[in-house]
C-alpha positions, 0 to 999 in steps of 0.5 A, spaced: 500 500 500 502 506 498 503 512 503 502 519 500 504 526 503 499 529 508 500 536 505 494 538 502 494 537 495 501 534 495 500 527 491 508 525 492 509 518 496 513 518 502 514 512 507 508 511 512 512 513 518 513 520 515 507 525 515 510 529 509 514 528 503 521 531 504 519 537 499 513 539 503 517 537 510 522 543 508 516 548 508 515 546 516 519 551 520 524 547 525 520 549 531 514 546 529 518 540 526 520 539 533 513 539 536 511 534 531 517 529 533 516 531 540 509 529 540 509 523 536 512 519 541 507 520 546 502 516 542 499 510 545 497 504 541 490 506 540 487 513 538 485 516 545 487 522 549 495 520 548 494 522 541 491 529 542 498 533 542 500 530 536 494 531 532 494 538 534 502 539 532 501 535 525 494 539 523 499 546 525 504 543 520 499 541 515 496 548 515 502 551 515 504 548 508 498 549 505 498 557 507 505 557 504 503 554 498 496 558 497 496 564 503 489 564 506 489 565 514 482 564 514 482 557 512 488 556 516 485 558 522 479 554 521 483 547 519 487 548 525 480 549 529 477 543 527 483 539 529 483 542 536 476 540 536 478 533 535 483 533 539 479 536 545 474 530 544 480 525 544 481 528 551 474 528 553 474 535 554 467 536 549 462 531 547 
C-alpha cells in the first residue's frame, strides 16, 4: 500500500512513518518540526487522549504548508480549529 504526503494537495509518496514528503517537510519551520517529533512519541497504541498533542502539532504543520503554498489565514485558522476540536474530544474535554 502506498503512503502519500499529508500536505494538502501534495500527491508525492513518502514512507508511512513520515507525515510529509521531504519537499513539503522543508516548508515546516524547525520549531514546529520539533513539536511534531516531540509529540509523536507520546502516542499510545490506540487513538485516545495520548494522541491529542500530536494531532494538534501535525494539523499546525499541515496548515502551515498549505498557507505557504496558497496564503489564506482564514482557512488556516479554521483547519487548525477543527483539529483542536478533535483533539479536545480525544481528551474528553467536549462531547
